[in-house]
FILORO-904857 format. One record per residue (C-alpha): y, z, x; residue in one letter; residue number from 1. Coordinates in Angstrom, 2 decimals. Example, Ala and Ser with C-alpha at 12.3 -4.5 7.8 and 13.67 -1.06 7.14 Angstrom:
2
((-4.50; 7.80; 12.30); A; 1)
((-1.06; 7.14; 13.67); S; 2)
This chain:
196
((-67.20; 77.37; -25.14); M; 1)
((-66.08; 77.32; -21.53); K; 2)
((-68.07; 74.14; -21.02); A; 3)
((-66.32; 72.46; -23.96); I; 4)
((-62.88; 73.49; -22.66); K; 5)
((-63.80; 72.23; -19.19); Y; 6)
((-64.91; 68.86; -20.61); K; 7)
((-61.71; 68.58; -22.69); L; 8)
((-59.58; 69.22; -19.58); K; 9)
((-61.54; 66.60; -17.69); K; 10)
((-61.08; 64.01; -20.49); V; 11)
((-57.33; 64.73; -20.73); R; 12)
((-56.98; 64.40; -16.96); K; 13)
((-58.75; 61.01; -17.00); K; 14)
((-56.54; 59.80; -19.88); E; 15)
((-53.38; 60.77; -17.97); S; 16)
((-54.71; 58.94; -14.89); E; 17)
((-55.28; 55.81; -16.99); K; 18)
((-51.55; 55.73; -17.75); G; 19)
((-50.71; 55.89; -14.04); I; 20)
((-53.07; 53.03; -13.30); V; 21)
((-51.38; 50.94; -15.99); L; 22)
((-47.93; 51.62; -14.45); V; 23)
((-49.25; 50.74; -10.96); L; 24)
((-50.77; 47.48; -12.24); V; 25)
((-47.47; 46.52; -13.91); I; 26)
((-45.53; 47.25; -10.69); I; 27)
((-48.00; 45.21; -8.59); I; 28)
((-47.80; 42.28; -11.05); I; 29)
((-43.97; 42.42; -10.94); A; 30)
((-44.00; 42.36; -7.12); I; 31)
((-46.47; 39.46; -7.05); L; 32)
((-44.36; 37.55; -9.61); T; 33)
((-41.26; 37.96; -7.43); I; 34)
((-43.16; 36.81; -4.33); L; 35)
((-44.58; 33.75; -6.11); V; 36)
((-41.10; 32.89; -7.47); G; 37)
((-39.65; 33.11; -3.95); D; 38)
((-42.42; 30.94; -2.55); M; 39)
((-41.80; 28.29; -5.21); I; 40)
((-38.03; 28.38; -4.54); Y; 41)
((-38.39; 28.06; -0.75); F; 42)
((-40.99; 25.31; -1.13); T; 43)
((-38.52; 23.40; -3.32); H; 44)
((-35.73; 23.90; -0.74); I; 45)
((-38.00; 22.72; 2.09); D; 46)
((-38.91; 19.62; 0.07); T; 47)
((-35.20; 18.83; -0.46); E; 48)
((-34.46; 19.30; 3.24); I; 49)
((-37.32; 16.98; 4.18); S; 50)
((-36.12; 14.37; 1.69); S; 51)
((-32.56; 14.53; 3.06); N; 52)
((-33.83; 14.21; 6.63); T; 53)
((-35.92; 11.18; 5.67); K; 54)
((-32.91; 9.54; 3.96); D; 55)
((-30.70; 10.29; 6.97); Q; 56)
((-33.20; 8.70; 9.36); M; 57)
((-33.55; 5.64; 7.10); R; 58)
((-29.76; 5.22; 6.92); A; 59)
((-29.44; 5.59; 10.70); R; 60)
((-31.99; 2.84; 11.37); Y; 61)
((-30.47; 0.54; 8.77); I; 62)
((-27.05; 1.04; 10.42); A; 63)
((-28.57; 0.38; 13.85); K; 64)
((-30.08; -2.86; 12.58); S; 65)
((-26.60; -3.95; 11.44); G; 66)
((-25.23; -3.20; 14.92); I; 67)
((-28.05; -5.22; 16.48); H; 68)
((-27.34; -8.18; 14.18); V; 69)
((-23.65; -8.14; 15.19); A; 70)
((-24.50; -7.69; 18.88); A; 71)
((-27.07; -10.50; 18.71); G; 72)
((-24.53; -12.80; 17.09); T; 73)
((-21.96; -12.01; 19.79); L; 74)
((-24.55; -12.39; 22.56); K; 75)
((-25.89; -15.70; 21.24); A; 76)
((-22.47; -17.40; 21.16); Q; 77)
((-19.94; -17.93; 23.88); A; 78)
((-16.61; -16.22; 23.19); L; 79)
((-14.92; -19.62; 22.82); E; 80)
((-17.43; -20.65; 20.12); E; 81)
((-16.92; -17.55; 17.97); L; 82)
((-14.48; -19.40; 15.71); T; 83)
((-17.45; -21.53; 14.65); D; 84)
((-19.55; -18.41; 14.05); V; 85)
((-16.80; -16.82; 12.02); S; 86)
((-16.44; -19.78; 9.70); T; 87)
((-20.22; -19.93; 9.26); T; 88)
((-20.79; -16.26; 8.53); L; 89)
((-17.50; -15.15; 7.04); S; 90)
((-17.65; -17.57; 4.13); L; 91)
((-14.64; -19.67; 5.10); G; 92)
((-12.18; -17.21; 6.66); V; 93)
((-9.24; -19.17; 8.08); D; 94)
((-9.10; -18.80; 11.87); N; 95)
((-6.16; -21.06; 12.62); S; 96)
((-4.63; -18.42; 14.93); E; 97)
((-7.69; -18.42; 17.22); G; 98)
((-8.86; -14.98; 16.16); Y; 99)
((-12.48; -14.53; 15.17); W; 100)
((-14.32; -12.32; 12.75); A; 101)
((-17.94; -11.86; 11.82); I; 102)
((-18.57; -10.98; 8.21); N; 103)
((-22.12; -10.78; 6.88); V; 104)
((-21.70; -9.70; 3.25); P; 105)
((-25.22; -8.29; 2.73); F; 106)
((-28.73; -8.59; 4.01); F; 107)
((-31.70; -6.43; 3.05); P; 108)
((-33.38; -4.13; 5.55); V; 109)
((-36.36; -2.16; 4.32); G; 110)
((-35.31; -0.16; 1.27); D; 111)
((-31.61; -0.63; 1.99); G; 112)
((-29.11; -3.25; 2.95); G; 113)
((-26.52; -3.87; 5.64); V; 114)
((-23.01; -5.28; 5.48); T; 115)
((-21.53; -6.23; 8.84); V; 116)
((-17.85; -6.79; 9.60); T; 117)
((-16.62; -7.31; 13.15); V; 118)
((-12.90; -7.96; 13.63); I; 119)
((-11.23; -9.26; 16.77); D; 120)
((-8.91; -6.54; 18.07); E; 121)
((-6.43; -9.25; 19.08); R; 122)
((-5.80; -9.79; 15.38); S; 123)
((-4.20; -6.34; 15.17); K; 124)
((-0.79; -5.22; 16.38); V; 125)
((-0.73; -2.03; 18.43); N; 126)
((2.49; -0.25; 17.44); L; 127)
((2.28; 1.99; 20.51); N; 128)
((2.45; -1.11; 22.75); A; 129)
((6.00; -1.89; 21.55); L; 130)
((7.35; 0.16; 24.47); I; 131)
((5.82; -0.36; 27.90); S; 132)
((4.73; 3.06; 29.23); P; 133)
((5.53; 2.13; 32.85); S; 134)
((9.02; 0.62; 32.42); T; 135)
((10.04; 2.22; 29.10); N; 136)
((11.28; -1.20; 27.97); R; 137)
((10.54; -3.11; 24.75); V; 138)
((7.59; -5.51; 25.06); D; 139)
((9.04; -8.74; 23.68); Q; 140)
((5.65; -10.20; 22.72); Q; 141)
((4.75; -7.16; 20.57); V; 142)
((8.27; -7.17; 19.09); L; 143)
((7.88; -10.86; 18.14); T; 144)
((4.46; -10.19; 16.59); E; 145)
((5.91; -7.35; 14.48); L; 146)
((8.86; -9.48; 13.38); Q; 147)
((6.51; -12.30; 12.36); E; 148)
((4.32; -9.81; 10.49); L; 149)
((7.30; -8.55; 8.49); F; 150)
((8.34; -12.14; 7.71); K; 151)
((4.79; -12.94; 6.58); Y; 152)
((4.78; -9.83; 4.33); L; 153)
((8.23; -10.85; 3.01); E; 154)
((9.88; -7.55; 3.96); V; 155)
((13.67; -7.62; 3.81); E; 156)
((15.28; -8.22; 7.20); D; 157)
((17.42; -5.07; 6.99); S; 158)
((14.35; -2.89; 6.33); K; 159)
((12.25; -4.48; 9.06); S; 160)
((15.09; -4.22; 11.60); E; 161)
((15.64; -0.57; 10.70); R; 162)
((11.91; 0.12; 11.05); F; 163)
((11.66; -1.61; 14.43); L; 164)
((14.78; 0.16; 15.71); A; 165)
((13.43; 3.55; 14.59); S; 166)
((10.02; 2.80; 16.11); L; 167)
((11.68; 1.83; 19.38); T; 168)
((13.66; 5.08; 19.43); N; 169)
((10.55; 7.07; 18.55); W; 170)
((8.35; 5.53; 21.25); L; 171)
((10.67; 5.38; 24.23); D; 172)
((10.62; 8.68; 26.05); A; 173)
((12.78; 9.94; 28.88); P; 174)
((11.23; 8.47; 32.01); L; 175)
((12.58; 9.18; 35.49); A; 176)
((14.09; 6.05; 37.03); G; 177)
((13.74; 3.95; 33.84); A; 178)
((16.32; 2.91; 31.28); K; 179)
((15.64; 3.86; 27.67); N; 180)
((15.82; 1.07; 25.13); D; 181)
((17.37; 3.18; 22.41); Q; 182)
((18.53; 1.17; 19.42); D; 183)
((21.66; 2.42; 17.66); S; 184)
((20.45; 1.10; 14.28); Q; 185)
((17.33; 3.26; 14.28); G; 186)
((16.74; 6.94; 13.79); A; 187)
((16.51; 8.98; 16.97); N; 188)
((14.72; 12.18; 17.94); S; 189)
((17.63; 14.26; 16.58); G; 190)
((17.04; 12.80; 13.11); F; 191)
((13.32; 13.58; 13.22); Y; 192)
((13.77; 17.14; 14.50); T; 193)
((16.29; 17.84; 11.72); S; 194)
((13.64; 17.15; 9.07); L; 195)
((11.60; 19.98; 7.59); E; 196)
């Protein structure tokens, strides 16, 4: 009888251990599932990063090729001949003022394409150059250019004069030994500081 009881205890002990093994297997499978999920996620992220880096490098080299095309065009032609280049490449841009521009609408490079636009800086008006920094006086050439621009844009004379007077007052700063070209028609620093 003791032998039967001993065997029953042994069988019950083994059955209870089988339950523990099942719990341990489930825990190990859960941990492995989490690890595999993390590996898949990080592999996906690394693939995206590599793809973005590849696209960035491709875009950089396509942009560099556009710069080289513009630089080659400028290098191949004398500065005086650039009006001819501009009319050839910019599809008939009018250069009657002597300014030049290079405009290549599109050309393919590898998997991408490049559009090049180079504009002569002389074709722009620098508003900050209206007042000479050394003499604090109005630069008459810049003033004339601005007045012609407003006429070309058909801005009313009163508005353009008010703008130019305000710009003059804004730009001329107190300079020791120089006369300020303040314009009574324009707003002055007191007007600007009174604004919120």
